[in-house]
DOMARBA-269936 format. One record per residue (C-alpha): residue number from 0; residue in three letters; chain; x, y, z. Coordinates in Angstrom, 2 decimals, padded with zeros to 5 digits. Each point is the difference from the previous one (the first is absolute). Layout:
<vexkols>
seq, type, mol, x, y, z
NUM, Ala, A, X, Y, Z
...
</vexkols>
This chain:
<vexkols>
seq, type, mol, x, y, z
0, Met, A, 003.22, -031.79, 001.10
1, Ser, A, -003.15, -001.31, 000.87
2, Cys, A, -004.05, 000.62, -001.21
3, Leu, A, -000.64, 001.21, 003.38
4, Thr, A, 002.91, 002.40, -000.04
5, Gly, A, -000.17, 001.46, -003.59
6, Arg, A, -003.49, 001.58, 000.87
7, Ile, A, 000.95, 001.39, 003.55
8, Arg, A, 002.42, 001.63, -002.17
9, Ile, A, -002.39, 000.81, -002.46
10, Ala, A, -001.97, 001.61, 002.20
11, Leu, A, 002.77, 001.90, 002.48
12, Tyr, A, 001.02, 001.44, -003.72
13, Phe, A, -003.31, 001.05, -000.89
14, Leu, A, -001.20, 001.95, 003.98
15, Cys, A, 003.87, 001.68, -000.30
16, Ser, A, -001.15, 000.97, -003.95
17, Val, A, -003.64, 001.00, 001.14
18, Leu, A, 001.17, 002.05, 003.50
19, Trp, A, 003.30, 001.51, -001.15
20, Ile, A, 001.83, -001.35, 002.82
21, Ala, A, 003.72, 001.11, 000.73
22, Pro, A, 002.43, -001.86, -002.13
23, Gln, A, 001.48, -001.52, 003.06
24, Ser, A, -002.95, -002.06, 001.45
25, Cys, A, -001.24, -000.63, -003.18
26, Gln, A, 003.54, -001.97, -001.65
27, Ala, A, 000.05, -001.72, 004.00
28, Ala, A, -003.65, -001.50, -000.76
29, Ala, A, 001.12, -002.21, -002.52
30, Thr, A, 003.31, -002.20, -000.36
31, Pro, A, 001.87, 001.30, -002.66
32, Ile, A, -000.21, -001.85, -003.21
33, Phe, A, 003.63, 000.53, -002.40
34, Arg, A, 000.31, -000.26, -003.98
35, Thr, A, 002.40, 000.67, -002.33
36, Val, A, -000.40, 002.71, -002.83
37, Thr, A, 001.90, 001.69, -002.29
38, Ile, A, 001.15, 003.60, 000.09
39, Gly, A, 000.51, 001.04, -003.52
40, Asn, A, 001.32, 003.68, -001.04
41, Thr, A, 000.10, 000.28, -003.50
42, Glu, A, -003.59, -000.30, -000.85
43, Pro, A, -003.00, 002.20, 001.20
44, Arg, A, -001.77, -000.92, 002.83
45, Arg, A, -003.78, -000.28, -000.35
46, Asp, A, -003.29, 000.10, 001.50
47, Gln, A, -003.11, -002.34, -000.14
48, His, A, -001.23, 001.56, -003.32
49, Gly, A, 003.37, -000.21, -001.91
50, Gln, A, 000.86, 003.68, 000.65
51, Met, A, 003.51, 001.07, 000.57
52, Ile, A, 000.52, 000.94, 003.65
53, Asp, A, 000.54, 003.78, 000.34
54, Ala, A, 001.51, 000.44, 003.16
55, His, A, 003.29, 001.34, 000.82
56, Asp, A, 002.05, 001.97, 002.28
57, Gly, A, -001.88, -001.31, 003.51
58, Cys, A, 000.19, -003.43, 002.02
59, Leu, A, -001.13, -003.86, 000.73
60, Gln, A, -001.48, -001.19, 003.10
61, Phe, A, -001.28, -002.46, 001.61
62, Phe, A, -003.54, 000.58, 001.60
63, Gln, A, -002.56, -002.03, 001.28
64, Gly, A, 001.62, -003.34, -002.36
65, Arg, A, -000.51, 001.46, -002.93
66, Tyr, A, 002.73, 001.97, -001.65
67, Tyr, A, -000.34, 003.68, -001.14
68, Leu, A, 001.95, 002.29, -002.88
69, Tyr, A, -000.17, 003.06, 000.30
70, Gly, A, 001.15, 002.91, -002.40
71, Thr, A, -000.07, 002.91, -002.37
72, Ala, A, -002.36, -000.06, -003.08
73, Tyr, A, 001.48, 001.73, -003.38
74, Gly, A, -002.15, -001.29, -002.65
75, Lys, A, 001.57, 001.74, -002.72
76, Ser, A, 001.73, 002.77, 001.31
77, Ala, A, 003.16, 001.52, 000.28
78, Gly, A, -000.78, -000.18, 003.94
79, Tyr, A, -000.33, 003.51, 000.90
80, Ser, A, -003.50, 000.88, -000.31
81, Ile, A, -003.43, -000.28, 001.97
82, His, A, -001.07, -002.98, -001.47
83, Asn, A, 002.57, -002.50, 002.59
84, Arg, A, -002.02, -001.14, 001.75
85, Phe, A, 001.12, -003.07, 003.43
86, Arg, A, -000.90, -003.17, -001.06
87, Val, A, -000.54, -003.80, 001.86
88, Tyr, A, 000.31, -003.58, -000.89
89, Ser, A, -000.33, -002.63, 001.97
90, Ser, A, 001.22, -003.81, -000.26
91, Pro, A, -000.42, -003.50, 002.13
92, Asp, A, 003.49, -001.09, -001.78
93, Leu, A, 002.05, 002.86, -001.44
94, Glu, A, -001.06, -001.51, -003.39
95, His, A, -004.16, 000.76, -000.49
96, Trp, A, -000.51, 003.84, 000.51
97, Arg, A, -003.34, 001.45, -000.01
98, Phe, A, -000.91, 003.71, 000.16
99, Glu, A, -001.45, 000.84, 003.09
100, Gly, A, -000.44, 004.07, -001.46
101, Glu, A, 001.02, 003.51, 000.54
102, Leu, A, 001.38, 001.32, 003.95
103, Leu, A, -000.29, 003.29, 000.44
104, Lys, A, -003.28, 001.42, 000.54
105, Ser, A, -001.01, 003.63, -001.69
106, Pro, A, 003.45, 001.21, 000.09
107, Pro, A, 000.64, 003.53, -001.33
108, Asp, A, 001.91, 000.94, -002.92
109, Gly, A, 003.79, -000.99, -000.58
110, Val, A, 002.75, -002.16, -000.64
111, Tyr, A, -000.06, -003.05, 001.70
112, Tyr, A, 003.05, -002.66, 001.10
113, Arg, A, 001.32, -002.60, 002.31
114, Pro, A, -003.36, -001.71, 002.26
115, Tyr, A, 001.45, -002.22, 002.63
116, Val, A, -002.81, -001.57, 002.14
117, Ala, A, 000.90, -001.26, 003.57
118, Phe, A, -002.29, -002.04, 002.57
119, Asn, A, -000.17, 002.19, 003.43
120, Pro, A, -000.25, -003.09, 003.16
121, Arg, A, -001.78, 002.83, 001.99
122, Thr, A, -002.66, 002.18, -001.77
123, Arg, A, 000.00, -003.40, -002.23
124, Lys, A, -000.83, 002.14, -003.20
125, Tyr, A, 002.42, -000.03, -003.01
126, Val, A, 001.81, 003.22, -000.43
127, Leu, A, 001.08, 001.09, -003.99
128, Tyr, A, 003.03, 002.46, 000.06
129, Tyr, A, 000.29, 001.52, -003.79
130, Asn, A, 002.04, 002.97, -001.28
131, Trp, A, -001.83, 002.72, -002.09
132, Phe, A, 000.86, 003.11, -001.55
133, Pro, A, -003.03, 002.83, -000.23
134, Arg, A, 001.97, 001.47, -002.77
135, Leu, A, 003.46, -002.51, -001.20
136, Phe, A, 002.39, 000.79, 002.50
137, Ala, A, -001.07, 000.78, 002.51
138, Gly, A, -000.44, -002.94, 001.59
139, Gln, A, -001.92, -000.85, 003.30
140, Thr, A, -001.17, -003.45, 002.40
141, Gly, A, -003.67, -001.15, 000.01
142, Val, A, -001.31, -002.21, 002.44
143, Ala, A, -003.32, -002.01, -000.27
144, Val, A, -001.32, -002.71, 001.88
145, Ser, A, -003.00, -003.33, -001.04
146, Asp, A, -001.09, -002.82, 002.16
147, Thr, A, 000.91, -002.09, -002.85
148, Pro, A, 003.03, -000.77, -002.31
149, Val, A, -001.80, 000.76, -002.82
150, Gly, A, -001.60, 003.19, 000.80
151, Pro, A, -000.49, 002.57, -000.63
152, Phe, A, 001.89, 002.17, 001.41
153, Thr, A, -001.16, 003.37, 002.40
154, Ile, A, 002.40, 002.38, -000.43
155, Val, A, 001.31, 001.91, 003.94
156, His, A, 002.45, 001.80, -001.15
157, Thr, A, 001.07, 001.56, -003.16
158, Lys, A, 003.00, 001.11, 001.07
159, Val, A, 001.76, -001.62, 003.13
160, Asn, A, 002.34, 002.23, 002.12
161, Leu, A, 003.49, -001.89, -000.41
162, Ser, A, 002.78, 000.81, 002.24
163, Arg, A, 002.42, 001.05, -002.61
164, Ala, A, -002.40, 001.16, -002.90
165, Ala, A, 000.10, 003.49, 000.57
166, Asp, A, 003.60, 000.23, 000.63
167, Arg, A, 001.25, -000.91, -003.23
168, Pro, A, 001.31, 002.21, -002.85
169, Ser, A, -002.31, 000.56, -003.15
170, Gly, A, 001.73, -000.18, -003.32
171, Ser, A, -001.74, -000.11, -004.02
172, Phe, A, 000.24, -003.03, -002.32
173, Arg, A, -000.21, 000.93, -003.30
174, Gly, A, -001.89, 002.91, 000.69
175, Leu, A, -002.78, -001.38, 002.59
176, Pro, A, 000.95, 000.84, 003.79
177, Ile, A, 000.64, -002.53, 002.51
178, Ser, A, -001.13, 000.20, 003.57
179, Gly, A, -001.64, -001.94, 002.05
180, Val, A, 000.47, -003.89, 000.76
181, Gly, A, 000.42, -002.80, -003.01
182, Asp, A, 000.20, -003.71, 000.39
183, Gly, A, -000.49, -001.56, 003.23
184, Ser, A, -001.30, -003.70, 001.69
185, Leu, A, -001.60, -001.61, 002.74
186, Phe, A, 001.19, -002.45, 002.39
187, Val, A, -001.12, -001.70, 003.21
188, Asp, A, 002.44, -001.19, 002.80
189, Asp, A, -000.67, -003.29, 001.61
190, Asp, A, -001.91, 002.35, 002.96
191, Gly, A, -002.24, 001.45, -002.29
192, Thr, A, 001.94, 004.06, 000.07
193, Gly, A, -000.84, 000.83, -003.18
194, Tyr, A, 003.19, 001.86, -002.41
195, Phe, A, -000.18, 001.83, -002.94
196, Ile, A, 003.56, 000.65, -001.78
197, Tyr, A, -000.41, 002.75, -003.24
198, Ser, A, 002.50, 002.23, -002.13
199, Ala, A, -001.15, 003.76, 000.52
200, Gly, A, 001.70, 002.98, -001.45
201, Ala, A, 001.61, 000.69, -003.15
202, Asp, A, 003.03, -001.55, 001.50
203, His, A, -001.84, -003.23, 000.34
204, Ala, A, 000.78, -000.31, 003.13
205, Val, A, -000.82, -004.12, 001.61
206, Gly, A, -001.44, -000.29, 003.45
207, Ile, A, -002.32, -001.32, 002.75
208, Asp, A, -002.51, 000.96, 001.76
209, Arg, A, -001.74, -002.16, 002.99
210, Leu, A, -003.59, 000.24, -000.04
211, Thr, A, -002.44, 000.62, 002.40
212, Pro, A, -002.64, -003.14, 001.38
213, Gly, A, -001.99, 000.68, -002.56
214, Phe, A, 002.56, 000.27, -002.80
215, Leu, A, -001.86, 003.36, -001.18
216, Gly, A, 002.48, 002.35, 000.61
217, Ser, A, 003.50, 000.43, 001.33
218, Thr, A, 001.21, 000.35, 003.35
219, Gly, A, 003.35, 002.06, -001.00
220, Glu, A, 002.57, -002.85, 001.15
221, Ser, A, 001.64, -000.65, -003.23
222, Ser, A, 003.65, -001.36, -001.27
223, Gly, A, 001.20, 003.10, -001.23
224, Val, A, 001.17, 000.15, -003.65
225, Leu, A, 001.39, -003.84, -001.26
226, Ala, A, 001.57, 001.32, -002.83
227, Lys, A, -001.00, 002.56, -002.73
228, Gly, A, -001.11, -000.23, -003.69
229, Cys, A, -001.86, -002.77, -000.26
230, Glu, A, -003.31, -001.70, 000.38
231, Ala, A, -001.92, -003.24, -000.48
232, Pro, A, 000.81, -001.24, 003.70
233, Ala, A, -001.24, -002.97, 001.71
234, Met, A, 000.20, -001.20, 003.10
235, Phe, A, -000.94, -003.17, 002.70
236, Arg, A, 001.88, -002.20, 002.61
237, Arg, A, 001.31, -003.67, -000.10
238, Gly, A, 000.82, -000.99, 003.37
239, Ser, A, 001.87, 002.45, 002.12
240, Arg, A, 000.56, 002.05, -003.19
241, Tyr, A, -002.02, 003.24, -001.53
242, Tyr, A, 001.00, -000.03, -003.98
243, Val, A, -000.15, 003.25, -001.81
244, Leu, A, 000.31, -000.07, -004.18
245, Phe, A, 000.05, 002.67, -002.19
246, Asp, A, 002.34, 001.86, -002.44
247, Ser, A, 000.23, 002.88, -002.52
248, Thr, A, -002.55, 001.55, -001.68
249, Cys, A, -001.39, -001.60, -003.50
250, Cys, A, -003.10, 001.83, -001.25
251, Phe, A, -001.25, -003.09, -001.72
252, Cys, A, 003.32, -001.08, -001.20
253, Ala, A, 000.50, -002.92, -002.44
254, Ala, A, 003.26, -000.59, 001.70
255, Gly, A, -000.88, -000.37, 003.13
256, Ser, A, 001.47, 000.71, 003.14
257, Gly, A, 001.96, -001.62, 002.69
258, Ala, A, -001.30, -001.18, 003.52
259, Arg, A, 002.18, 001.31, 002.66
260, Val, A, -000.47, -001.85, 003.64
261, Tyr, A, 000.03, 001.57, 003.11
262, Val, A, 000.20, -001.77, 003.25
263, Ala, A, -000.99, 000.97, 003.84
264, Ser, A, -000.88, -001.77, 003.07
265, Lys, A, -002.70, 002.53, 000.52
266, Pro, A, -002.34, 001.16, -002.23
267, Leu, A, 000.78, 003.49, 000.06
268, Gly, A, 003.41, -000.52, 000.09
269, Pro, A, 002.95, 000.55, -000.14
270, Tyr, A, 000.72, -001.63, -003.49
271, Ala, A, 002.81, -001.48, -001.64
272, Glu, A, 000.52, -000.05, -003.76
273, Leu, A, 001.15, -003.54, -001.16
274, Gln, A, 000.10, -000.66, -003.89
275, Asn, A, -002.38, 000.54, -002.85
276, Met, A, -001.93, -003.68, -000.46
277, Asn, A, -001.29, 001.57, -003.89
278, Arg, A, 002.96, 000.98, -001.57
279, Asp, A, 003.06, -001.91, -001.25
280, Ala, A, 004.01, 000.86, 000.46
281, Ser, A, -000.44, 002.19, -002.93
282, Gly, A, -002.69, 002.12, 001.45
283, Arg, A, -002.62, -000.67, -002.48
284, Pro, A, -003.72, -001.74, 001.67
285, Ile, A, -000.47, -003.97, -000.08
286, Val, A, -003.10, 000.52, -000.65
287, Ala, A, -001.24, 003.13, -002.44
288, Ala, A, -002.40, 000.81, 002.93
289, Gln, A, -001.12, 002.36, 002.55
290, Gln, A, -000.48, -001.24, 003.06
291, Thr, A, -003.80, 000.48, 001.77
292, Phe, A, 000.02, -002.66, 002.73
293, Val, A, 001.05, -002.78, 002.01
294, Ala, A, -003.10, -002.69, 000.84
295, Lys, A, 000.04, -002.32, 002.81
296, Ile, A, -001.52, -003.43, -001.43
297, Pro, A, -000.70, -002.91, 002.04
298, Ser, A, 001.55, -002.99, -001.74
299, Ser, A, 000.88, -003.11, 001.81
300, Glu, A, 003.51, 000.86, 000.67
301, Gly, A, -000.74, 002.86, 001.77
302, Thr, A, -001.08, 003.43, -000.69
303, Ser, A, 001.80, 000.85, -003.05
304, Tyr, A, 000.76, 003.52, -001.61
305, Ile, A, -000.55, 001.07, -003.44
306, Trp, A, 001.01, 002.83, -001.63
307, Met, A, -002.31, 001.44, -002.13
308, Ala, A, 001.04, 002.91, -002.99
309, Asp, A, -001.72, 001.59, -002.44
310, Arg, A, 002.06, -000.63, -003.34
311, Trp, A, -000.91, 003.37, -001.91
312, Gly, A, -000.51, -000.09, -003.66
313, Ser, A, -000.11, -003.47, -000.61
314, Arg, A, -003.41, 000.10, -001.15
315, Pro, A, -000.87, -002.17, -002.41
316, Asp, A, -002.36, 001.74, -001.48
317, Gly, A, 000.86, 003.72, 000.21
318, Ala, A, -002.75, 000.82, 002.64
319, Lys, A, 002.13, 001.08, 003.29
320, Gly, A, -002.57, -001.90, 002.54
321, His, A, 001.32, -003.26, -001.46
322, Asp, A, 003.30, -000.03, 001.14
323, Leu, A, 001.03, -002.63, 001.47
324, Gln, A, 001.33, -000.31, 003.67
325, Tyr, A, 002.68, -002.55, 000.99
326, Trp, A, -000.60, -001.84, 002.93
327, Ser, A, 003.71, -001.90, 001.33
328, Pro, A, 000.63, -003.45, 001.53
329, Pro, A, -000.53, 000.49, 004.17
330, Leu, A, 002.94, 001.86, 001.29
331, Gln, A, 003.59, -001.03, 001.21
332, Phe, A, 001.39, 000.89, 003.16
333, Ala, A, 003.28, 000.31, 000.70
334, Pro, A, 001.47, -000.87, 003.30
335, Asp, A, 000.84, 003.56, 000.67
336, Gly, A, -003.55, 001.05, -000.86
337, Gly, A, 001.03, 001.09, -003.40
338, Ile, A, -002.59, -001.18, -003.13
339, Leu, A, 001.70, -001.97, -002.75
340, Pro, A, -000.68, 001.49, -003.48
341, Ile, A, -003.22, -000.35, -001.93
342, Gln, A, -000.19, -002.93, -002.00
343, Asn, A, -001.12, 001.13, -003.76
344, Val, A, -002.18, -002.68, -000.96
345, Ala, A, -002.74, -000.85, -002.52
346, Glu, A, -002.73, -002.31, 002.48
347, Trp, A, 000.76, -001.64, 003.50
348, Lys, A, -001.94, -002.30, 002.19
349, Ile, A, -001.08, 000.03, 003.57
350, Ser, A, -002.08, -001.65, 002.13
351, Ile, A, -002.56, 002.16, 001.34
352, Gln, A, -002.65, 000.12, 002.59
353, Leu, A, -003.01, 000.02, -002.20
354, Gly, A, -002.26, 002.79, 000.80
355, Gln, A, -004.54, -000.34, 000.60
356, Gln, A, -001.40, -000.10, -002.82
357, Thr, A, -002.95, 002.76, 000.25
358, Pro, A, -003.53, 000.64, -001.71
359, Glu, A, 000.22, 002.92, -003.02
360, Arg, A, -000.95, 003.04, 001.02
361, Lys, A, -002.51, 002.15, -002.22
362, Asn, A, -000.52, 003.79, -001.08
363, Leu, A, 003.81, 000.74, 000.73
364, Tyr, A, 001.16, 003.22, 001.12
365, Arg, A, 001.17, 002.84, -002.13
366, Trp, A, 000.79, 002.89, 000.38
367, Pro, A, -001.03, 003.65, -002.52
368, Glu, A, 001.56, 000.33, -003.11
369, Lys, A, 000.54, 004.03, -000.69
370, Lys, A, 001.35, 001.62, -003.20
371, Asp, A, 004.29, 001.03, 001.52
372, Pro, A, -000.51, 003.65, -000.31
373, His, A, 004.02, 000.36, 000.07
374, Pro, A, 001.31, -002.92, -001.92
375, Leu, A, 003.47, 000.67, -000.75
376, Lys, A, 002.07, 000.64, -003.41
377, Ile, A, 002.92, -001.15, 000.68
378, Asp, A, 000.94, -003.45, 001.50
379, Pro, A, 002.41, 000.99, 003.25
380, Cys, A, 002.39, -003.05, -000.05
381, Thr, A, 000.43, -000.32, -004.01
382, Gly, A, -000.58, 003.63, -001.39
383, Ala, A, -002.40, -001.90, -002.22
384, Ala, A, -003.41, 001.85, -001.52
385, Leu, A, -003.31, -001.12, 001.83
386, Ser, A, -002.69, -000.40, -002.01
387, Pro, A, -003.37, 001.39, 001.90
388, Glu, A, -000.92, -004.05, 000.61
389, Asn, A, 003.07, 000.08, 002.47
</vexkols>
C-alpha cells in the first residue's frame, strides 16, 4: 500500500468516525485489509485498562468498520438485581478491546438482560432491543435508539407490543410468577427488514415477529410458535436460507444447553428442525455454554458465522460478571443446509477484516446507580440463599 493510499484510507476512516456514517458507506470507503488473529476461549477478554470484560447475553456487530461487543454487566451480583446494566466495548481486531460506556439512558428501575443492537438502513438509527423485568419475572421487551453504535440509547417504548406476548400462559418458578416476554434477539434481512425472535409465557414458546420499518414495534406478522420450553434464540441468514437456533431453558446453568438448528426459505417460515449442533451422541452439550448470538464476521474467506455462548459458572475469581464467553471457529454448513456440530477448542485463528482505529472517548456515559428496593433472598436457579449484595 502506497503512502498516498494509506493516507486516503486513514482520512476516510477518520471522516466516518467523526460523522458516524452508515456501516455500508464506511466499509465501502476503503479497501479492506485482513490480518490473522487468535480467538481464545480459556482466558478472560480484557479492556484497554486490563479489566476483565463484563458483557454477557448480548451480541457482536461490525459497524462503521469497527467491531462492537454489547452485553449485560453483572459485576459481583447473582444476576437478579437492578444493578445489571448494559455495556458496549469496541475493537479494531477482536483482540484489543476498549470500554465505550453504558448503553441505556435513564432506564426505569428493573432487572435488565439481553441487549441486541442493529442498524436500521431506512432511519439510519442504531436500534437496541432488550429484555427487562419491572419485577421478576414479569417480562417486557424495550426498544431504544441512538445515532451512534455506542449510545447512550434513548428509550422509545418500555413495553413493545409483540404478537404472542399476551396469549401465552402464566405460571411460577420457585414461588416467583412468570409472564410476558423472555429472551429475544434482533435480525435484519438483506432488504433492511427487521425481525425479533423471542420466547414468551411460562411455557417459553419461541417465535418470530416482523418489525415495523423503524424497528420500533411489531407489525403483528408472526411465525407462530416454533417450539416450547426454550430460550436464548438467535437468527441469521446465509444465502437463501434462514436459520433459527435455540434450545432448552438453562437458568444460568453451568452444564450449558444445546443449539437446535431450524432452517426455512422465508424469514417467518415454515421452519424445519434439522439437528442440534451443540449436543453429542449422548445428549450432553459439546460446549458447556448457553447460546447468545451468531455473529457475522468479515473474513478473507467471505462472511464467517461465529457462534457465541456464555459459559455460566466459569468465572476465574468468583465474580459472575467475569464468566467467560465461548466463541466458536466459523460454523461449517452441510449440503442439506444443516450445521455441523460445534468444535470445542481452546483457541483458533481467523483472517479477519481489520477495523478502524478511533480516538478514545472521554466522559463515558453510565446510568445512575440505585439501591435495590426488592433484593431477592433466594437464588431462583439454585435455591441458595443470597446476600444483600446479590
